[in-house]
PADOTOR-920531 format. One line per field, with one value per residue (C-alpha): x negated, y negated, z negated. Coordinates in pm, 1 decimal. Layout:
BEGIN
x: [X,...];
y: [Y,...];
z: [Z,...];
# end
This chain:
BEGIN
x: [-2950.6,-2570.9,-2389.7,-2275.5,-2626.0,-2764.0,-2512.4,-2591.8,-2962.7,-2902.2,-2684.0,-2958.6,-3215.0,-2992.1,-2919.3,-3294.1,-3331.0,-3045.0,-3224.1,-3543.9,-3351.9,-3174.8,-3503.5,-3672.2,-3384.4,-3470.1,-3770.4,-3541.8,-3288.6,-3002.0,-2667.4,-2426.7,-2167.1,-1954.8,-2120.7,-2178.9,-2183.9,-2467.8,-2424.1,-2068.1,-2145.2,-1838.6,-1627.7,-1371.6,-1297.0,-1232.5,-905.6,-992.0,-708.6,-792.0,-1143.3,-1211.0,-939.4,-1122.1,-1446.3,-1266.3,-1143.4,-1501.0,-1603.8,-1349.3,-1529.0,-1889.6,-1905.7,-1935.1,-2250.9,-2181.8,-2383.5,-2183.6,-2285.3,-2103.8,-2207.0,-2573.0,-2625.0,-2692.7,-2477.0,-2455.6,-2120.9,-2093.0,-1746.8,-1596.0,-1686.7,-1960.6,-2161.2,-2113.3,-2205.9,-2507.2,-2639.9,-2560.4,-2619.3,-2835.1,-3062.6,-3006.4,-3357.4,-3325.8,-2992.1,-3040.9,-3099.6,-2842.4,-2778.4,-2833.3,-2460.9,-2464.6,-2165.1,-2305.7,-2657.6,-2538.7,-2310.2,-2589.6,-2883.3,-3032.4,-3071.1,-2895.2,-2812.6,-2548.5,-2761.8,-3111.6,-3351.1,-3675.9,-3818.8,-3573.2,-3279.8,-3437.7,-3518.3,-3181.1,-2968.4,-3146.0,-3119.4,-2755.3,-2638.8,-2825.9,-2703.4,-2339.8,-2346.9,-2505.0,-2208.0,-1963.6,-1896.1,-1749.2,-1749.4,-1521.5,-1616.2,-1509.6,-1192.2,-1095.8,-1156.5,-931.3,-663.5,-668.8,-639.7,-349.6,-156.8,-202.2,-86.1,230.2,317.3,296.1,507.0,770.5,794.9,936.7,1256.3,1361.3,1329.5,1115.2,753.2,436.2,192.2,-113.2,-288.4,-162.1,-337.7,-646.4,-667.1,-627.3,-890.6,-1133.0,-1125.9,-1274.8,-1579.3,-1598.1,-1633.8,-1922.0,-2099.1,-2009.9,-1926.4,-1580.8,-1228.8,-1036.9,-689.2,-441.8,-357.6,-720.1,-711.7,-1076.1,-1035.6,-729.8,-918.9,-1205.9,-969.2,-795.7,-1133.3,-1225.0,-892.2,-924.8,-1287.9,-1194.1,-914.5,-1160.3,-1413.2,-1141.6,-998.9,-1102.8,-1293.2,-1477.4,-1575.6,-1694.4,-1917.9,-2090.2,-2140.7,-2233.5,-2348.1,-2577.7,-2277.7,-2022.6,-2254.0,-2219.2,-1844.0,-1569.2,-1354.9,-1263.8,-1613.3,-1739.0,-1458.1,-1526.0,-1892.1,-1809.2,-1575.0,-1840.8,-2064.7,-1797.6,-1820.9,-2200.9,-2185.9,-1956.7,-2202.9,-2497.5,-2310.5,-2246.2,-2612.1,-2718.7,-2476.6,-2627.8,-2980.4,-2892.6,-2738.9,-2952.9,-3058.5,-3309.4,-3248.9,-2874.6,-2777.2,-2406.4,-2361.5,-2524.3,-2649.5,-2822.7,-2995.4,-3113.5,-3248.0,-3438.8,-3588.6,-3681.8,-3876.4,-4047.2,-4164.6,-4232.5,-4603.6,-4552.8,-4581.9,-4380.6,-4087.2,-3738.3,-3602.4,-3578.2,-3308.8,-3192.4,-3146.8,-2953.7,-2712.1,-2646.6,-2615.5,-2362.4,-2180.4,-2183.0,-2039.5,-1779.3,-1644.7,-1657.8,-1519.0,-1215.1,-1051.8,-1083.2,-937.1,-660.2,-560.5,-548.3,-318.2,-94.1,-79.7,4.2,307.2,422.6,384.5,590.5,864.9,856.5,886.3,1101.9,1112.2,731.7,758.2,1023.0,818.7,512.0,718.4,859.6,510.1,378.3,675.7,621.4,246.1,200.7,540.6,621.6,435.4,83.1,-188.2,-311.9,-675.2,-895.6,-859.9,-489.5,-579.3,-637.5,-276.5,-131.6,-222.2,60.5,-15.0,-385.6,-304.9,-88.1,-363.4,-616.9,-374.8,-317.4,-691.3,-711.1,-408.9,-502.0,-852.2,-967.1,-1315.6,-1273.7,-1627.8,-1794.4,-2058.7,-2284.9,-2614.3,-2932.3,-3223.7,-3530.9,-3743.6,-3683.3,-3449.9,-3413.1,-3056.7,-2885.1,-3138.1,-3111.8,-3330.8,-3171.2,-3423.7,-3539.1,-3313.5,-2999.5,-2683.6,-2529.5,-2159.4,-2051.2,-1686.2,-1505.0,-1173.4,-1255.3,-1326.8,-1017.7,-790.0,-963.9,-715.3,-929.6,-979.4,-621.9,-298.5,-100.2,-360.4,-116.8,148.0,139.6,117.2,4.2,-13.9,-351.5,-483.5,-272.5,-313.1,-28.9,22.9,47.5,-301.5,-525.4,-779.7,-1072.3,-1142.3,-1503.9,-1377.1,-1236.4,-1498.1,-1332.6,-1644.4,-1879.5,-2148.0,-2517.7,-2765.2,-2565.1,-2232.2,-2039.2,-2207.6,-1868.4,-1698.3,-1648.6,-1516.8,-1269.8,-1142.4,-1078.3,-897.6,-674.8,-565.1,-511.3,-347.3,-109.9,-6.4,47.9,275.2,477.0,524.0,715.2,862.1,1035.4,936.9,1165.1,1209.3,1514.6,1530.7,1493.0,1229.9,1279.2,1169.0,817.1,558.4,252.8,39.4,-231.0,-183.1,-551.1,-757.8,-1119.8,-1400.7,-1134.4,-778.5,-570.3,-216.3,87.1,220.5,572.3,773.6,860.5,1095.5,975.3,1274.4,1192.1,1257.9];
y: [-3016.3,-2968.4,-2836.7,-3176.3,-3320.1,-3011.7,-3044.3,-3414.1,-3334.1,-3055.1,-3293.0,-3555.5,-3297.6,-3178.2,-3538.1,-3595.5,-3270.1,-3382.9,-3709.8,-3521.7,-3280.6,-3558.4,-3744.6,-3425.1,-3360.2,-3681.2,-3520.1,-3267.5,-3319.9,-3168.4,-3090.9,-3381.2,-3376.1,-3586.1,-3813.6,-3633.7,-3744.9,-3656.5,-3321.1,-3255.3,-3301.5,-3269.5,-3075.4,-3358.0,-3337.2,-2961.8,-2795.9,-2535.4,-2306.5,-2293.5,-2439.5,-2292.8,-2510.6,-2827.9,-2693.8,-2653.1,-3014.5,-3131.6,-2956.9,-3159.6,-3474.9,-3351.6,-3057.5,-2677.4,-2692.7,-2895.8,-2977.6,-2994.9,-2990.0,-2744.0,-2897.5,-2965.6,-2666.2,-2770.1,-2556.2,-2531.9,-2412.4,-2247.9,-2303.1,-2120.1,-1806.2,-1960.7,-2096.2,-1784.7,-1547.3,-1754.9,-1746.6,-1392.9,-1212.0,-1424.1,-1550.1,-1251.1,-1244.7,-1604.3,-1541.3,-1208.4,-1375.4,-1326.2,-1605.2,-1553.1,-1584.4,-1631.5,-1406.6,-1118.1,-1180.3,-1137.0,-841.0,-650.7,-777.7,-897.8,-544.7,-336.7,-362.3,-637.6,-940.9,-813.3,-955.8,-865.9,-517.8,-421.4,-495.1,-314.9,-1.0,18.2,-62.8,189.7,458.4,380.7,383.8,708.0,881.9,780.9,898.8,1227.3,1279.3,1212.1,838.2,771.2,1142.5,1445.2,1546.9,1213.9,1221.0,1547.1,1396.7,1101.9,1332.3,1535.5,1221.0,1102.2,1411.8,1312.2,960.1,1062.3,1318.4,1048.3,806.7,1083.3,1091.6,737.6,892.3,574.0,353.4,39.9,63.9,-142.6,31.9,-165.3,89.4,389.7,254.6,163.1,520.2,662.2,444.6,459.9,839.4,836.9,633.2,834.2,1154.0,997.0,844.7,1062.5,1385.6,1408.0,1270.7,1169.3,1269.1,985.9,1004.6,991.2,712.6,613.7,597.6,374.3,153.4,108.2,26.4,-233.2,-390.5,-402.5,-569.3,-824.6,-895.1,-977.7,-1202.3,-1378.7,-1424.6,-1580.7,-1803.6,-2166.7,-2069.2,-1799.0,-2056.3,-2288.1,-2013.9,-1976.5,-2353.1,-2434.8,-2106.2,-2283.8,-2478.4,-2195.3,-1972.4,-2218.7,-2268.4,-2033.5,-1873.0,-1569.6,-1544.2,-1373.9,-1117.4,-1050.0,-971.3,-754.5,-554.5,-518.1,-361.9,-94.5,-9.7,-2.6,228.2,464.8,468.6,533.2,825.4,973.3,930.3,1114.6,1400.6,1420.5,1428.7,1721.5,1927.3,1817.4,2076.2,1899.4,2156.8,2087.3,1721.8,1675.4,1301.6,958.3,966.2,1302.0,1175.0,861.1,1063.6,1291.1,986.8,838.6,1153.3,1157.8,796.7,776.0,719.7,446.4,104.5,-79.6,162.2,23.6,363.4,318.8,338.3,-25.1,-32.8,295.0,164.2,-163.8,-15.2,239.4,-52.5,-236.6,65.5,143.7,-212.7,-283.0,59.7,20.8,-318.4,-466.9,-168.5,-99.0,-468.0,-458.7,-153.7,-318.5,-631.4,-420.6,-277.1,-631.9,-728.5,-428.1,-514.0,-876.5,-764.9,-448.1,-444.3,-401.8,-122.2,53.1,21.7,167.8,461.4,529.3,534.4,759.1,997.7,1028.5,1095.7,1280.9,1362.0,1349.8,1657.9,1678.5,1473.3,1188.6,1188.8,922.1,1070.5,976.2,608.0,598.4,708.9,460.5,119.4,-72.2,81.5,6.3,-352.2,-404.9,-274.2,-509.7,-801.8,-725.6,-763.0,-1082.2,-1240.3,-1145.0,-1288.0,-1102.7,-1258.6,-1610.4,-1717.9,-1386.0,-1317.3,-1625.3,-1603.5,-1788.1,-1957.3,-1761.8,-2009.0,-2326.7,-2232.6,-2418.6,-2397.3,-2599.5,-2883.4,-2905.9,-2778.1,-2574.1,-2602.5,-2305.6,-2226.1,-2355.1,-2147.8,-2063.7,-1984.7,-1818.3,-1917.7,-1604.1,-1778.5,-2024.2,-1734.3,-1526.9,-1833.8,-2025.2,-2170.7,-2118.5,-1749.7,-1654.4,-1742.3,-1795.5,-1797.8,-1893.3,-1635.7,-1258.6,-1140.5,-786.8,-907.8,-1060.1,-704.0,-586.7,-649.9,-709.1,-333.0,-267.9,-117.3,-201.5,-475.5,-590.6,-949.8,-1045.2,-1293.3,-1006.5,-1022.4,-924.0,-720.9,-1007.3,-945.5,-897.2,-731.4,-800.7,-674.7,-450.0,-107.7,58.1,-76.9,261.3,412.2,126.9,156.8,528.6,474.9,197.4,402.7,741.7,614.9,373.6,618.7,892.6,660.9,551.6,911.2,988.0,664.1,342.8,55.2,-221.7,-475.6,-534.9,-902.6,-824.3,-943.5,-1308.6,-1226.0,-1141.3,-1421.7,-1335.4,-1622.2,-1500.7,-1516.5,-1609.5,-1751.0,-1832.1,-1578.7,-1327.1,-1357.8,-1137.4,-1054.6,-1099.4,-797.6,-666.0,-372.6,-200.0,82.6,384.1,560.5,913.1,949.5];
z: [-4385.1,-4361.1,-4053.9,-3921.8,-3941.0,-3766.9,-3485.5,-3441.6,-3423.0,-3171.8,-2967.8,-2958.9,-2850.4,-2567.4,-2464.0,-2427.1,-2235.1,-2010.7,-1932.5,-1853.2,-1630.1,-1439.5,-1393.1,-1270.1,-1030.0,-850.2,-682.7,-508.8,-234.1,-429.0,-266.4,-328.3,-604.0,-837.8,-1096.7,-1427.6,-1792.1,-2034.6,-2212.5,-2094.0,-1725.0,-1502.3,-1753.0,-1800.3,-1425.7,-1431.3,-1536.9,-1801.3,-1686.5,-1314.4,-1285.3,-941.8,-787.2,-890.5,-745.5,-412.1,-442.9,-497.7,-174.6,21.1,-87.3,-90.8,150.2,116.8,-99.0,-412.9,-724.2,-1046.1,-1411.8,-1636.1,-1963.2,-1915.5,-1684.8,-1326.1,-1098.3,-721.4,-587.3,-244.7,-97.2,200.6,392.8,605.8,310.7,95.4,377.3,481.8,124.6,11.3,341.8,573.1,291.8,65.3,-85.3,-206.1,-375.6,-555.5,-891.9,-1165.2,-1411.3,-1784.8,-1862.4,-2243.2,-2317.1,-2112.5,-2243.9,-2601.2,-2525.4,-2345.6,-2557.6,-2228.3,-2088.6,-1824.4,-1455.2,-1461.2,-1547.9,-1475.2,-1217.4,-1045.5,-1082.6,-1357.2,-1129.1,-832.0,-1032.2,-1208.3,-901.7,-678.4,-945.6,-1025.8,-664.2,-589.6,-904.8,-864.6,-501.8,-608.7,-839.6,-561.4,-552.4,-209.2,-125.7,-135.5,-489.7,-634.8,-428.0,-598.2,-945.6,-859.4,-718.5,-1039.6,-1251.4,-1035.2,-1145.2,-1510.6,-1422.1,-1239.0,-1507.7,-1772.4,-1565.3,-1530.3,-1908.7,-1904.4,-1754.9,-1581.4,-1891.0,-1885.3,-2001.3,-1995.8,-1756.3,-1871.0,-2089.9,-1896.5,-1587.8,-1792.5,-1924.3,-1575.1,-1409.6,-1701.4,-1700.6,-1350.4,-1452.0,-1776.1,-1569.5,-1378.3,-1676.4,-1977.1,-1793.2,-1950.6,-1932.6,-2243.7,-2347.0,-2298.8,-2670.3,-2790.7,-3050.1,-3011.0,-2632.3,-2670.5,-2914.3,-2667.4,-2381.4,-2596.8,-2677.3,-2307.0,-2225.5,-2503.6,-2413.1,-2054.9,-2179.7,-2408.6,-2127.4,-1910.6,-2183.1,-2242.4,-2557.8,-2364.0,-2103.5,-2379.1,-2518.2,-2181.5,-2153.4,-2515.0,-2675.0,-2922.8,-3054.8,-3049.5,-3251.4,-3541.3,-3516.0,-3635.3,-3366.4,-3158.5,-3014.0,-3330.6,-3321.1,-2952.9,-3018.2,-3319.9,-3098.5,-2829.8,-3093.7,-3140.4,-2771.1,-2789.8,-3093.0,-2900.1,-2607.7,-2841.4,-2994.8,-2650.3,-2555.2,-2870.3,-2791.6,-2443.3,-2584.2,-2808.9,-2525.9,-2229.6,-1971.5,-1742.6,-1469.7,-1459.0,-1516.9,-1584.5,-1534.5,-1520.8,-1881.7,-1828.4,-1514.4,-1694.6,-1990.1,-1750.6,-1576.0,-1915.8,-1998.8,-1659.3,-1694.2,-2067.8,-2003.3,-1741.5,-1915.0,-1646.7,-1639.9,-1684.9,-1783.1,-2156.7,-2423.3,-2425.8,-2048.7,-2068.2,-2333.5,-2156.7,-1805.7,-1930.8,-2095.4,-1758.8,-1577.6,-1844.9,-1853.7,-1480.0,-1392.5,-1616.4,-1621.3,-1272.0,-1085.6,-1336.9,-1333.4,-952.3,-953.3,-1214.1,-1000.2,-694.6,-876.6,-960.0,-592.7,-479.6,-727.3,-609.1,-246.6,-240.4,140.0,143.6,-113.3,98.2,417.4,243.8,115.2,462.2,609.6,329.1,360.8,736.7,715.3,383.7,239.5,-131.1,-253.0,-111.3,-284.1,-64.0,46.5,198.2,546.1,527.5,515.6,893.1,945.7,692.3,839.8,670.4,329.3,375.0,475.1,165.9,-65.5,94.5,68.1,-300.9,-360.1,-155.7,-320.1,-678.0,-631.3,-944.1,-977.6,-832.4,-930.7,-858.2,-1123.2,-1115.2,-928.9,-1025.6,-852.1,-961.7,-762.1,-562.0,-276.1,54.2,182.1,452.5,428.8,48.2,-231.1,-508.4,-793.4,-996.2,-1296.8,-1123.8,-1162.7,-823.7,-788.1,-461.8,-496.9,-379.7,-443.3,-163.4,73.4,-5.8,18.7,298.8,546.5,854.5,766.9,676.3,853.7,531.3,251.4,-26.1,65.2,23.6,381.5,481.8,844.3,751.1,796.9,1092.2,1464.2,1709.8,1748.8,1375.4,1351.4,1058.1,1131.2,921.6,825.8,746.4,484.2,275.2,-2.0,-333.2,-420.9,-321.9,-58.1,-9.9,-241.2,-561.1,-428.8,-667.9,-702.3,-755.1,-441.9,-272.5,-597.0,-648.3,-290.3,-341.1,-670.1,-538.4,-239.1,-404.3,-723.3,-549.1,-277.2,-540.4,-739.4,-436.2,-321.9,-638.3,-775.2,-678.4,-905.7,-1030.8,-1311.0,-1530.9,-1431.5,-1061.3,-810.5,-907.3,-1263.1,-1142.9,-1145.6,-936.1,-1066.8,-1304.3,-1680.0,-1718.1,-1434.3,-1496.3,-1511.0,-1404.3,-1278.1,-1505.6,-1391.7,-1615.0,-1801.8,-1738.5,-1867.2,-1539.6,-1441.7,-1239.9,-1082.9,-954.9,-583.2];
# end
């Protein structure tokens, strides 16, 4: 049977499955949503470049809980702070499921913390949080690692000597070295060719996942596997990252001292040995490889992209940059390394960093959740095997939560006296039991790295503030900021 005949047959099979699914859906009181076509669902109604905006439009017609079909996959979208909070926090146990996102399933072989459920997820999450905290995440020890890495960062920026440069991979190297210390027990030289290769793969993988073809893979994986395209290159590159991780695990095995664990991998290997005779253990080699992959990827790109975006914002709004520098100079000066205790005395700086995260909206969809059983929510039934999208974009840009949601405005996080104020709708790390495990680490990195840079440099762009476009270059699975060659002028 040739390829075209195979695809036609597969299409017919899925059309029949679609009819069965729609017929089965009739026995549930599903949340309302727009009419869908067989196989392709609501895809023709959704802009491939900014799909989350169309999901918000659907909610205006159908309410904050909307059923849409992404291809033939039934999906329930939660729109706005109230719906997202009610699901992820108030009904947390019903919404802990993680969807089998095809791209991540293939990249991780179905193992690891990121997309696991049930007992695997519970065991790996508890262990990961405990181990990362033991090695200083959110504590003084980790603060010192970040401070030390900030010195490498500022020294490298000094080498630009006021000429324009692209900070993308410099920031990736800086941020990645922090998670590398936690996971691999070592930092890498900024000129390490293998390290640079891995960071380039991570960057390109995120771009692919946020591109239209990456979206198509997640919707029609069975079709994309048989078609030529970038998806095959992306998976080949992910194998390179996995091979690197396997090599590091082997090095750890050969030098392991169970009485003195050096990092996350050592702790996992020790736990593997302790539970090797327990049939239900989740501490085995495949989960180790894929969880380290989860941590390496998540701990590199999102934070470095946020810092890069922050620099673009400060160039776009030089008065904000100047006000931050004045506050930093008054509280810390230009020599001493900032620490997290300083944040209390830098309310404007803290507000700007929070507003950068809100405005960038780096994961507009969050990572999709999944109904592991029939879920009752707001008078509706979300059937088992339904993908659930808590639309973080709709929370971070919700008009009733933010005074000027579509403008960059640090006052969103300041009270009338200029003191920092929290906003419950600030959810860039999601919420509930599947919130980002590295949230405290990311907060530390954003604060210390950005303050360290502003202590020593003023940032600008050859074409001036008007040359900076703050809209994302890619906006789907992730919102990736545009790249600019910037100028760092020593102060």
